[in-house]
KENUFI-775477 format. One record per atom (N, C-alpha, C, O): x, y, z. Coordinates in steps of 0.02 Angstrom, whole numbers, padded with zeros to 5 digits, always signed. Example, Ala and Ser with C-alpha at 12.3 -4.5 7.8 and 13.67 -1.06 7.14 Angstrom:
<pts>
+00660-00284+00390
+00615-00225+00390
+00660-00165+00390
+00712-00166+00423
+00642-00112+00354
+00684-00053+00357
+00645+00002+00394
+00670+00057+00402
</pts>
This chain:
<pts>
+00403+00113-00073
+00399+00110-00135
+00377+00198-00155
+00333+00229-00126
+00416+00220-00205
+00417+00301-00208
+00362+00305-00262
+00364+00272-00314
+00304+00354-00243
+00249+00376-00305
+00227+00328-00327
+00195+00340-00378
+00228+00260-00311
+00204+00199-00336
+00120+00199-00329
+00096+00223-00278
+00088+00180-00365
+00020+00152-00377
+00005+00094-00324
+00028+00039-00338
-00023+00099-00280
-00039+00037-00221
-00107+00011-00244
-00160+00036-00225
-00104-00038-00282
-00169-00070-00293
-00148-00152-00280
-00091-00174-00280
-00216-00194-00267
-00213-00260-00234
-00260-00291-00283
-00314-00266-00297
-00234-00353-00312
-00279-00398-00357
-00317-00442-00307
-00292-00489-00276
-00385-00419-00304
-00435-00437-00248
-00448-00521-00287
-00490-00559-00260
-00419-00539-00335
-00457-00594-00347
-00406-00646-00330
-00424-00705-00326
-00336-00625-00319
-00288-00668-00280
-00295-00682-00209
-00271-00731-00179
-00337-00623-00180
-00345-00633-00109
-00402-00676-00083
-00411-00682-00022
-00437-00704-00126
-00486-00754-00107
-00559-00711-00106
-00610-00741-00091
-00562-00646-00121
-00632-00619-00109
-00671-00615-00187
-00650-00584-00235
-00726-00649-00184
-00783-00674-00248
-00789-00617-00273
-00771-00571-00236
-00812-00602-00332
-00853-00536-00359
-00912-00551-00341
-00947-00511-00312
-00935-00621-00359
-01014-00634-00342
-01016-00677-00306
-00963-00708-00301
-01069-00699-00270
-01105-00758-00231
-01156-00772-00262
-01196-00726-00269
-01176-00843-00294
-01224-00866-00334
-01254-00804-00369
-01309-00785-00350
-01225-00773-00413
-01240-00734-00465
-01254-00661-00449
-01269-00618-00491
-01248-00651-00376
-01265-00590-00350
-01202-00548-00340
-01150-00578-00352
-01197-00490-00321
-01145-00439-00309
-01107-00477-00237
-01147-00508-00202
-01049-00478-00219
-01030-00475-00148
-01019-00422-00129
-00982-00386-00164
-01046-00398-00069
-01053-00334-00034
-00964-00320-00016
-00941-00263-00016
-00925-00377-00002
-00857-00360+00027
-00810-00345-00030
-00759-00312-00023
-00825-00367-00078
-00769-00343-00155
-00769-00270-00155
-00714-00250-00172
-00807-00227-00143
-00786-00165-00152
-00740-00156-00095
-00683-00135-00106
-00759-00171-00040
-00707-00154+00025
-00649-00180+00004
-00605-00139+00016
-00626-00230-00021
-00571-00261-00038
-00512-00229-00081
-00455-00249-00074
-00525-00183-00121
-00499-00145-00162
-00474-00087-00125
-00512-00055-00088
-00409-00072-00134
-00364-00025-00114
-00320-00031-00042
-00314-00085-00012
-00297+00016-00024
-00275+00015+00046
-00295+00009+00105
-00350+00037+00110
-00277-00017+00161
-00312-00030+00211
-00309+00033+00252
-00259+00068+00254
-00380+00050+00294
-00366+00108+00334
-00311+00110+00364
-00284+00165+00359
-00275+00063+00401
-00233+00061+00446
-00167+00103+00392
-00129+00144+00417
-00164+00088+00333
-00113+00110+00286
-00131+00180+00256
-00091+00216+00226
-00183+00190+00266
-00206+00261+00237
-00192+00303+00308
-00158+00353+00297
-00208+00296+00361
-00185+00325+00423
-00110+00342+00431
-00094+00396+00458
-00056+00290+00404
+00009+00302+00418
+00016+00369+00359
+00035+00426+00373
+00000+00350+00309
+00012+00398+00265
+00005+00465+00296
+00057+00499+00292
-00043+00492+00323
-00064+00543+00355
-00084+00604+00296
-00064+00662+00295
-00125+00572+00250
-00147+00630+00210
-00092+00619+00143
-00116+00627+00087
-00046+00607+00147
-00002+00605+00099
+00004+00560+00046
+00058+00535+00033
-00059+00544+00008
-00086+00508-00044
-00138+00554-00099
-00158+00610-00082
-00155+00526-00158
-00195+00552-00199
-00234+00485-00222
-00209+00428-00217
-00298+00501-00248
-00338+00447-00264
-00357+00463-00345
-00390+00513-00360
-00343+00433-00378
-00354+00433-00448
-00412+00375-00479
-00432+00325-00449
-00429+00394-00539
-00464+00346-00582
-00442+00315-00622
-00412+00343-00667
-00446+00242-00622
-00421+00199-00683
-00448+00188-00744
-00432+00144-00784
-00493+00235-00752
-00540+00239-00813
-00583+00167-00822
-00618+00150-00870
-00572+00133-00768
-00620+00058-00781
-00664+00059-00725
-00691+00006-00710
-00680+00134-00678
-00730+00109-00632
-00691+00098-00560
-00719+00079-00509
-00640+00109-00563
-00615+00084-00489
-00553+00138-00479
-00534+00174-00525
-00527+00138-00419
-00484+00202-00399
-00408+00172-00381
-00391+00121-00351
-00372+00223-00412
-00297+00203-00393
-00269+00255-00341
-00271+00316-00344
-00240+00212-00290
-00208+00261-00230
-00124+00266-00239
-00086+00217-00238
-00105+00331-00247
-00037+00327-00263
-00021+00358-00194
-00051+00406-00172
+00029+00326-00159
+00064+00345-00090
+00123+00384-00120
+00165+00365-00162
+00114+00458-00082
+00176+00491-00073
+00184+00513-00005
+00171+00571+00014
+00201+00476+00025
+00217+00470+00103
+00295+00441+00120
+00310+00418+00175
+00335+00446+00072
+00409+00451+00095
+00425+00529+00096
+00396+00580+00076
+00487+00517+00129
+00512+00590+00156
+00519+00636+00087
+00526+00695+00104
+00520+00630+00024
+00530+00668-00027
+00460+00671-00053
+00439+00726-00073
+00426+00626-00055
+00344+00655-00078
+00315+00703-00019
+00279+00751-00031
+00334+00684+00045
+00306+00739+00093
+00337+00805+00069
+00303+00856+00064
+00403+00805+00053
+00431+00878+00045
+00400+00902-00019
+00384+00962-00018
+00386+00869-00076
+00347+00888-00124
+00272+00918-00115
+00245+00967-00141
+00249+00872-00069
+00180+00906-00060
+00185+00962-00019
+00142+01007-00022
+00234+00965+00020
+00224+01023+00064
+00250+01094+00032
+00252+01148+00061
+00272+01078-00038
+00285+01123-00070
+00364+01160-00055
+00376+01217-00074
+00415+01117-00018
+00481+01113+00004
+00521+01133-00069
+00556+01182-00082
+00504+01082-00104
+00551+01078-00164
+00506+01064-00213
+00457+01027-00205
+00523+01099-00278
+00492+01103-00333
+00467+01040-00383
+00488+00983-00369
+00435+01046-00426
+00430+00969-00455
+00480+00947-00499
+00485+00888-00515
+00523+01001-00525
+00579+00974-00557
+00639+00933-00525
+00673+00888-00550
+00640+00967-00450
+00696+00944-00403
+00648+00875-00383
+00687+00828-00374
+00597+00860-00375
+00567+00809-00366
+00586+00748-00413
+00614+00696-00395
+00564+00767-00483
+00579+00717-00525
+00651+00697-00532
+00671+00645-00557
+00691+00748-00505
+00772+00740-00516
+00795+00681-00467
+00833+00635-00481
+00756+00695-00394
+00788+00659-00358
+00733+00585-00363
+00752+00532-00337
+00676+00590-00394
+00666+00516-00398
+00702+00487-00470
+00706+00426-00478
+00723+00527-00513
+00769+00495-00548
+00846+00460-00525
+00875+00412-00550
+00864+00500-00474
+00921+00481-00441
+00896+00402-00409
+00920+00347-00420
+00854+00417-00378
+00818+00343-00327
+00823+00287-00377
+00848+00233-00362
+00795+00304-00444
+00771+00245-00483
+00846+00229-00510
+00851+00168-00511
+00890+00250-00526
+00960+00243-00553
+00986+00196-00495
+00997+00137-00505
+00997+00227-00431
+01024+00190-00365
+00975+00111-00369
+01002+00055-00373
+00909+00122-00367
+00878+00051-00360
+00893+00000-00417
+00899-00061-00409
+00899+00032-00475
+00909-00027-00533
+00978-00034-00529
+00995-00090-00549
+01027+00005-00509
+01097-00029-00513
+01109-00070-00465
+01168-00087-00461
+01060-00099-00414
+01070-00151-00369
+01097-00139-00305
+01106-00186-00267
+01112-00074-00284
+01137-00051-00227
+01092-00037-00173
+01101-00004-00123
+01031-00076-00197
+00987-00077-00122
+01009-00135-00068
+01038-00186-00086
+00999-00127-00027
+01014-00175+00020
+00971-00238+00030
+00914-00237+00054
+01000-00287+00013
+00950-00346+00032
+00951-00378+00089
+00993-00362+00131
+00903-00432+00104
+00904-00458+00163
+00919-00518+00151
+00884-00559+00121
+00980-00530+00178
+01012-00599+00177
+01000-00659+00235
+00968-00649+00287
+01024-00706+00221
+01014-00768+00274
+01069-00796+00297
+01116-00803+00257
+01079-00817+00367
+01142-00826+00399
+01130-00911+00403
+01078-00941+00419
+01189-00938+00383
+01193-01013+00387
+01239-01026+00466
+01299-01023+00453
+01232-01034+00512
+01270-01032+00556
+01320-01103+00563
+01369-01110+00600
+01297-01142+00526
+01347-01196+00522
+01403-01192+00466
+01438-01238+00444
+01404-01122+00448
+01450-01123+00387
+01507-01075+00400
+01482-01036+00441
+01568-01056+00389
+01589-01006+00415
+01595-00940+00346
+01590-00942+00285
+01607-00892+00389
+01586-00827+00343
+01637-00808+00317
+01690-00789+00342
+01616-00816+00243
+01665-00778+00204
+01662-00756+00139
+01621-00787+00104
+01691-00716+00113
+01655-00692+00049
+01648-00749-00026
+01682-00798-00042
+01610-00726-00048
+01623-00770-00116
+01633-00747-00191
+01590-00725-00230
+01713-00759-00202
+01714-00716-00251
+01704-00742-00321
+01727-00711-00369
+01663-00811-00328
+01639-00831-00371
+01560-00805-00403
+01532-00815-00457
+01543-00768-00344
+01466-00740-00373
+01476-00671-00387
+01426-00637-00397
+01534-00645-00388
+01549-00576-00414
+01506-00524-00367
+01470-00483-00395
+01511-00527-00296
+01471-00488-00269
+01500-00430-00266
+01562-00428-00259
+01453-00358-00272
+01472-00296-00274
+01487-00284-00340
+01501-00225-00352
+01489-00330-00395
+01490-00292-00478
+01425-00300-00510
+01385-00343-00492
+01412-00253-00564
+01353-00246-00598
+01344-00314-00630
+01392-00335-00663
+01289-00354-00626
+01267-00417-00660
+01253-00415-00718
+01259-00469-00747
+01231-00367-00751
+01201-00354-00826
+01232-00276-00839
+01258-00234-00802
+01218-00278-00905
+01234-00212-00936
+01195-00148-00917
+01219-00091-00919
+01128-00165-00896
+01082-00113-00879
+01097-00087-00812
+01079-00032-00793
+01143-00143-00765
+01146-00117-00701
+01219-00067-00709
+01225-00013-00681
+01266-00098-00748
+01314-00042-00768
+01294+00008-00782
+01317+00056-00751
+01246+00022-00833
+01236+00082-00840
+01200+00117-00794
+01215+00176-00785
+01144+00086-00754
+01123+00133-00684
+01184+00148-00632
+01189+00202-00603
+01225+00101-00625
+01280+00121-00584
+01326+00186-00608
+01353+00226-00570
+01328+00185-00671
+01372+00235-00704
+01330+00304-00684
+01352+00348-00647
+01261+00304-00718
+01225+00362-00691
+01234+00384-00623
+01258+00439-00611
+01217+00346-00578
+01221+00348-00513
+01286+00377-00479
+01293+00417-00432
+01328+00344-00517
+01405+00383-00481
+01417+00437-00507
+01454+00476-00476
+01386+00458-00582
+01418+00521-00601
+01370+00590-00556
+01394+00642-00533
+01306+00568-00556
+01269+00608-00510
+01287+00606-00425
+01273+00655-00390
+01312+00560-00402
+01349+00568-00339
+01415+00613-00337
+01426+00649-00289
+01455+00609-00388
+01506+00647-00392
+01480+00719-00410
+01520+00765-00408
+01420+00728-00426
+01416+00810-00433
+01398+00837-00366
+01414+00892-00343
+01356+00783-00332
+01336+00812-00275
+01387+00838-00224
+01387+00894-00198
+01438+00781-00210
+01504+00784-00172
+01469+00721-00112
+01417+00687-00111
+01538+00731-00058
+01525+00669-00018
+01471+00695+00041
+01432+00655+00065
+01473+00764+00061
+01430+00781+00119
+01353+00778+00093
+01312+00749+00129
+01335+00806+00038
+01276+00806+00015
+01241+00747+00003
+01184+00731+00022
+01297+00704-00043
+01284+00648-00053
+01263+00600+00010
+01223+00554-00002
+01282+00607+00063
+01269+00569+00121
+01194+00572+00137
+01158+00522+00138
+01169+00644+00151
+01105+00671+00156
+01051+00638+00095
+00997+00613+00111
+01068+00641+00041
+01026+00622-00008
+01029+00552-00018
+00988+00532-00059
+01061+00514+00003
+01055+00440+00004
+01025+00427+00045
+00979+00389+00030
+01031+00446+00122
+00980+00426+00177
+00920+00457+00178
+00880+00436+00219
+00904+00502+00141
+00822+00535+00124
+00786+00495+00074
+00739+00458+00087
+00816+00507+00011
+00786+00477-00056
+00801+00420-00057
+00749+00387-00047
+00867+00371-00067
+00877+00301-00057
+00844+00264+00003
+00793+00230-00007
+00870+00268+00061
+00855+00239+00103
+00794+00261+00155
+00779+00230+00206
+00758+00331+00125
+00691+00346+00154
+00698+00360+00231
+00650+00363+00268
+00757+00366+00248
+00767+00401+00326
+00724+00474+00337
+00698+00501+00289
+00720+00498+00394
+00692+00568+00413
+00744+00626+00393
+00805+00616+00397
+00718+00686+00372
+00775+00733+00373
+00824+00743+00437
+00885+00752+00435
+00778+00739+00503
+00820+00733+00569
+00878+00689+00565
+00931+00712+00585
+00876+00626+00540
+00920+00563+00544
+00970+00594+00501
+01026+00599+00526
+00958+00618+00431
+01012+00627+00394
+01043+00682+00422
+01104+00678+00429
+01007+00745+00444
+01052+00791+00462
+01096+00775+00524
+01151+00802+00527
+01075+00732+00575
+01131+00719+00622
+01180+00674+00595
+01228+00664+00632
+01180+00636+00526
+01229+00594+00520
+01291+00642+00489
+01347+00619+00479
+01272+00716+00474
+01315+00759+00445
+01333+00807+00506
+01352+00863+00492
+01328+00789+00569
+01358+00820+00624
+01312+00860+00656
+01331+00886+00708
+01261+00872+00639
+01198+00910+00679
+01165+00891+00741
+01121+00848+00736
+01176+00915+00799
+01153+00878+00841
+01081+00903+00875
+01049+00869+00915
+01066+00955+00856
+00996+00996+00874
+00968+00979+00826
+00993+00973+00770
+00887+00965+00848
+00844+00938+00793
+00812+00985+00736
+00800+00962+00680
+00800+01049+00753
+00783+01095+00703
+00844+01113+00662
+00833+01120+00602
+00912+01124+00685
+00959+01129+00641
+00973+01061+00591
+00986+01066+00531
+00970+01018+00617
+00969+00951+00588
+00931+00949+00526
+00956+00932+00472
+00858+00970+00536
+00811+00959+00494
+00823+01021+00442
+00812+01008+00383
+00838+01067+00454
+00846+01144+00411
+00909+01111+00362
+00894+01105+00303
+00970+01090+00380
+01021+01075+00348
+01002+01031+00300
+01007+01045+00241
+00972+00955+00327
+00949+00921+00267
+00908+00941+00232
+00907+00917+00176
+00864+00987+00249
+00814+01016+00193
+00861+01060+00142
+00850+01061+00081
+00901+01086+00167
+00928+01120+00118
+00972+01094+00077
+00974+01126+00025
+01015+01040+00078
+01042+00992+00053
+01011+00946+00016
+01032+00925-00038
+00955+00927+00044
+00903+00904-00018
+00883+00950-00090
+00890+00937-00150
+00856+01006-00057
+00856+01060-00114
+00892+01063-00156
+00878+01062-00216
+00961+01069-00121
+01017+01093-00182
+01025+01027-00223
+01036+01035-00283
+01020+00965-00199
+01038+00919-00236
+00975+00902-00300
+00980+00877-00357
+00917+00927-00264
+00878+00916-00321
+00886+00963-00367
+00879+00947-00426
+00901+01027-00349
+00923+01077-00407
+00973+01066-00463
+00968+01075-00524
+01031+01037-00417
+01086+01016-00482
+01075+00949-00504
+01119+00938-00546
+01045+00908-00498
+01026+00855-00526
+00977+00871-00584
+00983+00845-00640
+00925+00919-00567
+00880+00933-00621
+00922+00963-00665
+00911+00937-00719
+00964+01005-00669
+01024+01047-00703
+01066+00983-00753
+01082+00986-00812
+01072+00942-00718
+01119+00882-00744
+01082+00848-00796
+01104+00842-00854
+01016+00819-00772
+00987+00779-00824
+00939+00823-00867
+00896+00793-00900
+00941+00891-00871
+00882+00925-00909
+00828+00940-00891
+00791+00974-00928
+00811+00921-00836
+00740+00922-00794
+00712+00983-00780
+00735+01015-00733
+00654+01012-00822
+00618+01067-00790
+00650+01152-00818
+00625+01203-00795
</pts>
């Protein structure tokens, strides 16, 4: 999840706040991400205050969040790329995990209108995403969809457009993402 606050409802995990009227020492430990999750984020997170005595951890360990933290892209470019991702996600273009029934013949189901927008809101977000993708073009769109939407590394995105050398692939993908962020910010009037 891109830039979302990671909090856990500790009451639903079975940790009681008090035991026989006394504070439970495990209660404070149960709030927030685990040590393993923080180690995986590699320092790309912020800790804020929820104004109620608790902490809010905002994970920014996706490729675009890391680029923003390293100051490779500006705030306006980051916001525009986040908006692009939001339109892609709300348009229903994100891959779903399907199940396979081995006793059934595989075929598409025209009755379910698979591939079409199911609501007016989805249709709106698909139009916004399609307009943005048209502005970016095919080659840059491949990189942006790979990095921003799918969360792949810059090296993988650079390899997808033909760069075999690791530093060249990273440099090409970085430049494509920066250019896309700039053009999308201009399109949507951000910054």
